[in-house]
C-alpha positions in Angstrom: -2.3 -49.8 36.9 -3.9 -50.8 40.2 -1.8 -51.3 43.3 -2.2 -54.6 45.3 -2.1 -54.5 49.0 -1.5 -50.7 49.3 -3.1 -47.4 48.5 -2.0 -45.7 45.3 0.6 -43.1 46.1 -0.3 -39.4 45.5 1.9 -36.4 45.0 1.1 -32.7 45.1 3.2 -30.3 42.9 3.1 -26.7 43.8 4.8 -23.8 42.1 5.0 -20.1 42.6 4.9 -17.9 39.5 7.9 -15.6 39.0 7.4 -12.0 39.9 9.3 -9.4 37.9 10.6 -6.4 39.6 9.5 -2.9 38.5 12.5 -2.5 36.3 14.0 -5.2 34.1 17.3 -4.7 32.2 18.1 -6.9 29.2 21.7 -6.9 27.9 25.0 -6.1 29.4 25.6 -2.7 27.8 28.2 -4.2 25.6 28.2 -3.9 21.8 25.6 -6.6 21.0 22.1 -7.2 19.8 19.4 -7.8 22.4 16.1 -9.5 21.7 13.0 -11.2 23.1 11.5 -14.1 21.1 7.9 -15.0 21.3 7.8 -18.8 20.5 4.4 -19.4 18.8 2.9 -22.6 17.6 3.1 -21.8 13.9 4.8 -18.4 13.8 7.5 -16.8 16.0 7.9 -13.1 16.6 10.7 -11.0 18.1 11.4 -7.6 19.6 15.0 -6.5 19.6 17.6 -3.8 19.6 19.9 -3.8 16.5 23.0 -2.4 18.2 24.8 -1.6 14.9 21.9 0.5 13.6 20.7 1.7 17.0 17.1 0.7 16.1 14.3 -1.0 18.0 12.8 -3.7 15.6 9.6 -5.7 15.6 9.6 -8.7 13.3 8.6 -12.2 12.4 10.8 -15.2 13.2 13.5 -15.6 15.8 16.3 -13.9 13.9 16.7 -10.2 14.5 16.6 -8.2 11.3 14.7 -10.9 9.4 11.2 -9.9 8.1 11.2 -6.7 10.1 7.7 -5.1 10.2 8.4 -2.0 12.2 11.5 -0.1 13.2 12.0 2.9 15.5 15.3 4.8 15.2 17.0 7.1 17.7 15.1 10.2 16.4 11.7 8.5 16.9 11.2 8.0 13.2 9.0 4.9 12.5 9.4 2.8 9.4 7.2 0.0 8.2 9.1 -1.6 5.3 6.5 -4.3 4.6 3.4 -1.9 4.7 1.7 -2.2 1.3 2.4 0.8 -0.9 2.9 1.4 -4.6 3.6 4.0 -7.3 3.2 3.2 -10.9 3.9 5.4 -13.9 1.9 5.5 -17.1 3.5 4.0 -20.2 4.9 6.1 -23.0 2.5 5.1 -25.7 0.7 7.9 -27.6 -2.7 8.1 -29.3 -4.8 10.5 -31.3 -8.5 11.2 -31.5 -9.3 9.0 -28.5 -12.6 7.3 -28.7 -15.3 9.3 -26.8 -18.3 8.0 -24.7 -16.4 4.9 -23.6 -14.3 4.4 -20.5 -10.5 3.8 -20.8 -8.0 2.7 -18.3 -4.5 3.9 -19.0 -1.7 1.3 -19.1 0.8 1.7 -16.3 4.1 0.6 -17.7 6.5 1.1 -14.9 6.3 0.2 -11.2 8.4 2.8 -9.4 7.9 0.8 -6.2 5.4 -1.8 -5.1 6.4 -3.0 -1.6 4.1 -5.9 -1.4 3.5 -6.7 -5.1 -0.2 -5.7 -4.9 -0.4 -3.8 -8.1 -0.7 -5.7 -11.4 0.6 -4.1 -14.6 -1.3 -6.8 -16.5 -4.7 -5.3 -15.8 -3.6 -1.9 -14.1 -5.4 -2.9 -10.9 -4.5 -2.7 -7.2 -5.7 -5.6 -5.0 -5.9 -5.0 -1.2 -3.9 -7.6 0.7 -5.7 -7.0 4.0 -8.9 -5.3 5.2 -8.3 -1.6 6.0 -8.4 2.0 4.9 -6.3 2.9 1.8 -5.3 6.3 0.5 -5.3 6.1 -3.3 -4.3 8.9 -5.7 -4.1 9.1 -9.4 -3.7 11.4 -12.4 -4.3 11.1 -16.2 -2.9 13.8 -18.6 -4.3 14.3 -22.1 -3.8 16.9 -24.8 -6.2 19.0 -27.0 -9.0 19.0 -24.4 -12.2 20.0 -26.2 -14.4 22.8 -24.9 -17.5 21.1 -26.2 -17.0 18.0 -24.1 -17.4 16.9 -20.5 -15.0 14.5 -18.8 -15.3 11.9 -16.0 -12.3 10.7 -14.1 -13.1 7.8 -11.7 -11.6 5.5 -9.1 -13.5 2.3 -9.2 -13.3 -0.1 -6.3 -15.1 -3.3 -5.5 -17.6 -1.4 -3.3 -17.6 2.2 -4.5 -16.9 4.5 -7.4 -15.4 7.9 -6.7 -16.1 10.4 -9.5 -14.6 13.7 -10.5 -16.7 15.4 -13.1 -15.0 18.0 -15.3 -17.3 20.3 -17.2 -15.6 22.3 -19.9 -18.6 23.8 -21.6 -17.7 27.3 -20.2 -14.3 27.4 -21.9 -13.8 29.9 -24.7 -11.6 27.5 -26.6 -9.9 24.1 -26.5 -7.1 23.5 -24.0 -3.6 22.4 -25.0 -3.6 19.9 -22.2 -5.2 19.0 -18.9 -4.5 16.8 -15.9 -7.4 14.9 -14.3 -6.8 14.1 -10.6 -8.2 11.8 -7.9 -7.5 11.3 -4.2 -9.6 9.3 -1.9 -9.4 7.4 1.4 -11.1 4.1 0.6 -12.3 1.3 2.8 -11.4 -2.1 1.3 -11.6 -5.7 2.3 -8.9 -8.2 1.6 -9.1 -9.1 -2.1 -11.0 -5.9 -3.1 -9.7 -4.2 -6.2 -9.2 -0.6 -7.3 -8.5 0.9 -10.7 -8.7 4.3 -12.5 -10.8 5.1 -15.6 -11.6 8.1 -17.7 -14.3 9.0 -20.3 -15.0 12.0 -22.6 -18.8 12.6 -22.8 -19.9 14.2 -26.0 -18.0 16.9 -27.9 -15.5 16.5 -30.7 -13.3 13.4 -30.8 -10.0 15.2 -30.9 -8.4 14.5 -27.6 -4.9 12.9 -27.7 -2.8 11.0 -25.3 0.7 12.4 -25.4 3.9 11.8 -23.5 6.1 14.4 -21.8 9.4 15.5 -23.4 11.0 15.2 -20.0 11.5 11.5 -19.1 11.8 12.5 -15.4 8.3 14.0 -15.4 5.5 11.7 -14.1 2.1 13.1 -15.3 0.0 9.9 -15.6 0.2 7.7 -12.5 -1.5 5.8 -9.7 -0.4 5.4 -6.1 -1.7 4.1 -2.9 -0.8 2.9 0.6 -2.5 1.4 3.7 -3.2 4.0 6.3 -5.2 2.0 8.9 
């Protein structure tokens, strides 16, 4: 409001920013956790030492040990417990005389691990949670591979299809079994998908889908993880 009969008073506030010395020590050296909290508008983050585990942790939130995204241990080993990664095992169903000249995607019945819940066993498809480079591997195993047929094993993503072409025309006879493999480093945007598929081209329709006698053997699978 205006002042009557006098000039409005003014004030000048000055402050000198704090200057840190070359070396800063946090903590007393006692048996205790030490942390720095970054107080954000919507999300807080922290960096801290977990004294009981002797690890340096980076995480979300203000509580040390909650939603830890990266950990360094005393040997310099780095762990990223929230980094997307998965390994799924083919189910145990069998089939005979598999239909040729059509693509098939094998059902993955067991998630051995799926750290970020990005693989769906409903449609046997991986969905990238963030934009990045993903290493994806996979294998299908079939029995009674015919020497008069060719076989395509593919990794199909939203942007690209990676193809391994197996030509068995030069075989002298049928094979008892064969494993079809794939490994690729794949650029994916957030929301892009990836799945495996296989097709026999031509030849006799005598290929079977079997299951191993050893339950600890994984011979049909898909795996992947974010590498950058």
